[in-house]
C-alpha positions as CSV (number, residue, x, y, z in Angstrom):
1,M,-5.7,-40.7,-33.7
2,N,-6.2,-44.3,-32.3
3,I,-8.6,-45.2,-29.4
4,V,-6.1,-44.5,-26.8
5,Q,-5.4,-41.2,-27.7
6,I,-9.1,-40.4,-28.0
7,I,-10.0,-41.8,-24.3
8,I,-6.9,-39.3,-23.0
9,R,-8.2,-36.3,-24.4
10,I,-11.9,-36.8,-23.4
11,A,-10.3,-37.5,-20.0
12,K,-8.5,-34.2,-20.0
13,I,-11.9,-32.2,-21.2
14,I,-13.4,-33.9,-18.2
15,F,-10.8,-32.8,-15.9
16,L,-11.1,-29.5,-16.9
17,I,-14.8,-29.1,-16.7
18,L,-14.4,-30.3,-13.4
19,V,-12.0,-27.6,-12.3
20,V,-13.7,-24.9,-13.6
21,A,-17.4,-25.9,-13.0
22,V,-16.8,-25.9,-9.0
23,P,-19.9,-25.8,-6.9
24,T,-19.1,-22.5,-5.0
25,A,-20.9,-19.2,-5.8
26,S,-18.3,-17.1,-8.2
27,Y,-18.2,-13.9,-10.1
28,A,-16.7,-13.1,-13.7
29,E,-13.7,-10.8,-13.5
30,R,-11.5,-9.4,-16.5
31,I,-8.1,-11.0,-17.4
32,K,-6.7,-7.6,-17.0
33,D,-7.9,-7.4,-13.5
34,L,-6.6,-10.4,-12.6
35,A,-3.4,-10.6,-14.4
36,S,-0.7,-8.5,-15.8
37,I,1.5,-8.7,-19.1
38,Q,5.2,-10.0,-18.3
39,G,7.4,-7.2,-18.8
40,V,4.8,-4.4,-19.2
41,R,5.7,-2.5,-16.0
42,E,5.9,1.1,-14.4
43,N,9.4,2.3,-13.3
44,Q,10.1,4.7,-10.5
45,L,11.6,8.3,-10.8
46,L,13.8,10.2,-8.3
47,G,14.9,13.3,-7.9
48,Y,16.3,16.2,-5.6
49,G,15.4,19.7,-6.2
50,L,14.3,23.3,-4.6
51,V,11.1,24.7,-4.2
52,A,11.2,28.6,-4.5
53,G,8.6,31.4,-3.5
54,L,7.5,30.2,-0.1
55,D,5.8,32.7,2.2
56,N,8.6,32.7,4.8
57,S,7.7,28.7,5.6
58,G,10.8,27.5,4.0
59,D,13.3,25.5,5.7
60,M,15.2,26.8,8.5
61,T,19.0,27.2,7.1
62,T,20.6,26.9,10.5
63,Q,19.4,23.2,11.0
64,T,19.4,22.5,7.3
65,P,22.6,23.4,5.5
66,F,22.5,21.2,2.3
67,T,19.4,23.9,1.4
68,V,21.9,26.5,1.1
69,Q,24.3,24.3,-0.3
70,S,22.2,23.5,-3.2
71,V,21.2,27.4,-3.6
72,I,24.8,28.4,-3.9
73,S,25.7,25.6,-6.2
74,M,22.5,26.6,-8.4
75,L,23.9,30.5,-8.4
76,T,27.1,29.5,-9.4
77,Q,25.7,27.7,-12.2
78,M,23.7,30.3,-13.3
79,G,26.8,32.7,-13.3
80,V,26.2,34.5,-10.2
81,S,29.0,34.5,-7.6
82,L,28.6,35.0,-3.9
83,P,31.3,36.7,-1.7
84,P,33.1,34.4,0.4
85,N,32.1,33.4,3.7
86,I,28.5,34.8,3.5
87,T,26.0,33.1,5.3
88,L,22.5,33.1,3.7
89,Q,19.2,33.5,5.6
90,L,16.6,31.6,3.4
91,K,13.1,31.8,4.2
92,N,11.3,31.1,0.6
93,V,13.2,28.1,-0.2
94,A,12.9,24.3,0.7
95,A,14.8,21.3,-0.4
96,V,12.4,18.7,-1.5
97,M,12.3,15.3,-3.0
98,V,10.7,14.5,-6.3
99,T,8.9,11.3,-7.2
100,A,7.4,10.2,-10.3
101,M,6.0,6.8,-11.8
102,L,7.2,6.2,-15.4
103,P,4.7,4.6,-17.0
104,P,5.1,1.5,-19.7
105,F,5.4,2.5,-23.5
106,A,6.0,6.3,-22.5
107,R,7.4,8.7,-25.0
108,P,10.0,11.5,-25.0
109,G,7.9,14.6,-25.0
110,Q,4.7,13.3,-22.8
111,A,3.6,14.6,-19.4
112,I,3.4,12.7,-16.0
113,D,2.0,14.0,-12.7
114,V,5.1,14.0,-10.0
115,T,4.6,14.5,-6.0
116,V,6.9,16.7,-4.2
117,S,7.6,16.0,-0.5
118,S,9.6,18.3,2.0
119,M,12.7,16.6,3.3
120,G,13.8,19.4,5.7
121,N,11.8,21.5,8.2
122,A,9.7,23.4,6.0
123,K,6.6,24.8,7.7
124,S,4.7,24.8,4.5
125,L,4.7,24.1,0.4
126,R,1.6,26.2,0.1
127,G,2.2,28.7,-2.8
128,G,5.8,27.2,-3.8
129,T,7.2,26.6,-7.4
130,L,9.4,23.7,-8.2
131,L,12.4,24.4,-10.0
132,M,13.7,22.8,-12.7
133,T,15.0,19.1,-11.2
134,P,16.1,16.1,-13.4
135,L,14.3,12.8,-12.5
136,K,16.5,9.7,-12.6
137,G,15.7,6.0,-13.0
138,A,17.5,3.1,-10.8
139,D,20.3,3.0,-13.5
140,G,21.2,6.9,-12.5
141,Q,19.8,8.1,-16.0
142,V,17.8,10.9,-16.3
143,Y,14.5,9.9,-17.6
144,A,12.3,13.3,-17.3
145,M,12.5,17.3,-16.2
146,S,10.0,18.3,-13.8
147,Q,9.1,21.9,-13.1
148,G,5.8,23.8,-12.0
149,N,3.9,25.2,-9.1
150,L,2.8,22.9,-6.3
151,L,-0.7,22.0,-5.8
152,V,-1.1,21.5,-1.7
153,G,-4.3,20.2,-0.6
154,G,-4.2,21.7,2.9
155,V,-4.3,25.2,4.7
156,G,-2.8,26.1,8.0
157,A,-2.6,29.4,10.2
158,A,-0.9,30.6,13.6
159,A,-0.7,33.2,16.0
160,G,0.7,33.6,19.0
161,N,0.8,30.0,21.0
162,A,-2.5,28.7,18.9
163,K,-2.0,26.8,15.6
164,V,-4.5,25.4,13.2
165,Q,-3.7,23.3,10.5
166,V,-5.7,21.1,7.9
167,N,-4.6,18.3,6.1
168,H,-0.8,17.5,5.3
169,L,1.1,21.0,4.0
170,S,4.7,19.8,3.8
171,V,3.7,17.2,0.4
172,G,2.5,18.7,-2.9
173,R,1.8,17.4,-6.5
174,I,2.2,18.8,-9.7
175,P,-0.2,17.6,-12.5
176,G,1.7,17.0,-15.4
177,G,4.7,18.6,-13.9
178,A,7.4,16.5,-15.9
179,T,8.4,16.0,-19.2
180,I,9.8,12.6,-20.2
181,E,13.2,12.7,-22.0
182,R,14.1,9.5,-22.5
183,S,12.1,6.2,-23.1
184,V,12.3,2.7,-21.5
185,P,12.1,-0.4,-24.0
186,T,9.3,-2.3,-23.3
187,V,9.3,-5.9,-24.7
188,L,5.6,-7.2,-25.6
189,G,6.6,-10.8,-24.9
190,Q,9.5,-12.7,-26.0
191,G,9.6,-14.7,-29.5
192,D,6.0,-16.4,-30.2
193,Y,4.9,-15.8,-26.9
194,I,3.4,-13.7,-24.1
195,H,3.3,-14.4,-20.4
196,L,0.6,-13.1,-18.3
197,E,1.5,-13.3,-14.6
198,L,-1.3,-13.4,-11.7
199,K,-1.5,-10.6,-9.2
200,A,-2.0,-13.3,-6.6
201,M,-0.7,-16.8,-6.9
202,D,-3.4,-19.7,-7.4
203,F,-3.4,-22.7,-9.3
204,T,-7.1,-23.1,-9.9
205,T,-7.7,-19.4,-11.2
206,A,-4.2,-20.0,-13.6
207,T,-5.8,-23.3,-14.8
208,R,-9.7,-21.2,-15.2
209,L,-7.7,-18.6,-17.2
210,A,-5.8,-20.8,-19.6
211,V,-8.9,-22.4,-20.4
212,A,-10.9,-19.3,-21.0
213,I,-8.5,-18.2,-23.4
214,N,-8.3,-21.6,-25.6
215,S,-12.4,-21.5,-25.5
216,A,-12.6,-18.1,-26.6
217,L,-9.4,-17.6,-29.3
218,S,-8.6,-21.0,-30.2
219,P,-11.2,-23.7,-29.4
220,S,-9.4,-26.3,-31.6
221,T,-6.0,-25.8,-30.5
222,E,-4.8,-24.7,-27.5
223,I,-2.6,-21.8,-27.3
224,A,-2.7,-21.0,-23.6
225,A,-1.3,-23.1,-20.8
226,A,-0.7,-22.7,-17.3
227,L,3.3,-22.9,-16.3
228,D,3.1,-22.6,-12.4
229,G,0.6,-21.2,-10.2
230,R,1.0,-17.7,-11.8
231,T,2.2,-17.4,-15.0
232,I,0.4,-18.7,-18.0
233,Q,2.3,-18.9,-21.4
234,V,0.2,-17.7,-24.6
235,R,0.9,-18.2,-28.1
236,A,0.6,-14.9,-29.6
237,P,1.0,-13.2,-33.3
238,T,3.8,-11.5,-34.1
239,G,4.0,-7.8,-35.4
240,S,0.9,-5.2,-34.8
241,A,-1.6,-8.0,-34.7
242,R,0.0,-8.7,-31.1
243,V,-1.8,-5.5,-29.4
244,A,-4.9,-6.4,-30.7
245,F,-4.6,-10.2,-29.6
246,V,-3.7,-8.8,-26.1
247,S,-6.8,-6.6,-26.3
248,Q,-8.9,-9.8,-26.8
249,V,-7.2,-11.7,-24.2
250,E,-7.3,-8.9,-21.3
251,N,-11.3,-8.4,-21.8
252,L,-12.2,-12.1,-21.2
253,Q,-14.4,-13.0,-18.4
254,V,-12.5,-15.6,-15.9
255,D,-14.2,-16.9,-12.6
256,P,-11.4,-16.5,-10.2
257,A,-11.3,-19.2,-7.7
258,Q,-12.4,-18.5,-4.2
259,G,-9.1,-17.4,-1.8
260,G,-7.9,-19.2,1.0
261,A,-9.4,-18.7,4.7
262,R,-7.1,-15.5,5.9
263,V,-7.5,-13.6,8.9
264,I,-5.3,-10.2,8.8
265,V,-4.5,-8.6,11.9
266,N,-3.4,-5.0,12.7
267,A,-1.3,-4.8,16.3
268,R,-1.1,-1.3,15.7
269,T,-4.6,-0.2,15.0
270,G,-6.4,-3.2,16.6
271,S,-8.3,-3.9,12.8
272,V,-9.4,-7.4,12.3
273,V,-10.3,-8.3,9.2
274,M,-11.6,-12.2,7.9
275,N,-13.1,-13.3,4.6
276,Q,-15.7,-15.3,3.9
277,T,-14.0,-18.8,4.2
278,V,-12.7,-18.3,7.7
279,T,-14.4,-21.5,10.0
280,L,-13.8,-22.9,13.2
281,D,-13.6,-26.1,14.9
282,N,-15.1,-26.9,18.4
283,C,-13.9,-24.7,20.8
284,A,-15.1,-22.6,24.1
285,I,-13.9,-18.8,24.5
286,S,-13.8,-17.3,28.3
287,H,-13.4,-13.5,28.2
288,G,-13.2,-10.9,31.0
289,N,-11.8,-7.3,31.2
290,L,-9.5,-6.2,34.3
291,T,-9.4,-2.6,34.7
292,V,-6.8,-0.9,37.1
293,V,-7.4,2.7,37.7
294,I,-4.4,4.6,39.3
295,N,-5.5,8.5,40.6
296,T,-3.0,10.6,42.2
297,D,-4.0,13.7,44.1
298,I,-1.5,16.4,45.0
299,T,-1.7,18.1,48.4
300,V,0.2,20.7,50.7
301,S,2.0,19.9,53.8
302,Q,2.5,22.5,56.1
303,P,5.3,22.4,59.0
304,N,4.5,23.2,62.5
305,P,4.8,26.9,63.8
306,F,8.3,27.8,64.4
307,S,10.0,24.3,63.5
308,Q,11.9,25.9,60.7
309,G,10.1,23.6,58.2
310,K,9.3,24.1,54.6
311,T,5.9,23.5,52.6
312,V,6.3,20.9,50.1
313,Q,3.8,19.1,48.1
314,V,2.9,15.4,49.0
315,A,1.5,13.4,46.1
316,K,-1.1,10.9,47.4
317,S,-2.2,8.0,45.2
318,T,-4.8,5.5,45.1
319,I,-5.0,2.4,43.0
320,D,-8.7,1.0,42.2
321,I,-8.9,-2.8,40.7
322,Q,-12.2,-3.6,38.9
323,S,-12.7,-7.2,37.3
324,D,-15.5,-7.2,35.1
325,K,-17.7,-10.4,34.8
326,G,-16.1,-13.1,32.1
327,G,-18.1,-14.6,29.3
328,L,-18.1,-17.9,28.0
329,V,-19.3,-19.0,24.6
330,M,-19.5,-22.4,22.9
331,L,-18.6,-22.2,19.3
332,N,-19.5,-25.3,17.1
333,K,-17.3,-26.7,14.1
334,G,-18.1,-25.4,10.8
335,V,-19.6,-22.0,11.9
336,T,-19.4,-19.2,9.3
337,L,-17.9,-15.9,9.3
338,G,-21.2,-14.2,10.9
339,E,-21.3,-16.6,13.4
340,V,-18.1,-16.1,14.4
341,V,-18.3,-12.3,14.6
342,K,-21.6,-12.8,16.4
343,A,-20.3,-14.9,19.1
344,L,-17.3,-12.9,19.8
345,N,-19.4,-9.5,19.7
346,S,-21.8,-11.3,22.3
347,I,-18.8,-11.5,25.0
348,G,-18.0,-8.1,24.5
349,A,-14.8,-8.3,22.8
350,T,-13.3,-5.3,21.3
351,P,-10.7,-5.2,18.4
352,Q,-7.9,-5.4,20.9
353,D,-9.6,-8.2,22.8
354,L,-10.0,-10.0,19.2
355,L,-6.0,-9.4,18.8
356,A,-5.4,-12.1,21.7
357,I,-8.6,-14.4,21.1
358,L,-7.6,-14.9,17.4
359,Q,-4.0,-15.7,18.3
360,A,-5.3,-18.3,21.1
361,M,-7.7,-20.0,18.9
362,K,-5.1,-20.6,16.4
363,S,-2.6,-22.0,19.0
364,A,-5.4,-24.2,19.9
365,G,-6.0,-25.5,16.6
366,A,-9.9,-24.2,16.5
367,L,-9.2,-21.3,13.6
368,R,-9.4,-22.7,10.0
369,A,-7.6,-19.8,8.5
370,E,-4.1,-18.4,8.0
371,L,-3.6,-15.9,10.6
372,E,-1.3,-12.7,9.2
373,I,-0.3,-9.9,11.7
374,I,0.9,-7.0,10.0
């Protein structure tokens, strides 16, 4: 190794040290919390079935004909013949959709939990039993069979026009309610490498993750390299030794990079969430409320005697407009999240008001953050 190669290698080490040793406060997390192994994933399963044994809370067959058709088809497969043109009036049966997640490396015979959801107009699935239902994957193949008693975390009662309900009664779960019949091949890496995929794309975090793997498992040679801001390629041993190697990798500690400044706004609920890196430029905010109150009173208009008129109801409306005193607040450049919240609260801004204020600040270029509306 000549002097030029030595200088280049020293420069690389210094660069990696500068990238990893940032001056901001951070905390270590396990690699298994930051990234996943490429190819190791769950698969969704879906099935259509029937829930029987309900206490007069099943589907109304006049409005859900598919429930009756499903019952007739099931009885036919069991050798039960129904007279033609018969109309079934079922109250204890409900048509449901059954969903489950097939975990990676699952083998035939293992049990998984299932969720049962009513797809008709059943009032409640409480006390019902799911009949044998095949669960299929995206390829149309059957991967599990489900059956069992439903667990519904709710209760309801009705009498006359009064009705009381606690929690949701049209969805239930069956712990261990499905048995896996077919496994999905899961490849733990291709060839000599495995690939780690970050849950959130970040070039700094990807670089730190590769440095942590090299420092802990192979100080002499580099076995990990960041391919981009999300994928890290790691050279791994073959055979059964790969499982132990992955166990070592996923338990290493890494300091994730500080995320970019973001403000998440939920326009439906009025929720506003900001992370700690949100700052503002110099700006002034004025805030005021305009309240419009409309009252309508119903009066009775009586006709004059012997006028052959009719007594009618007359609506009399009054409109009152009130304008609250507006507030003006000055925010200096580089203020922190706590100062932003304190300043907006000082002028009486509600969560709904923050929606408009933050959008206006972003348009004015004073909000140093990515504004995302969900």
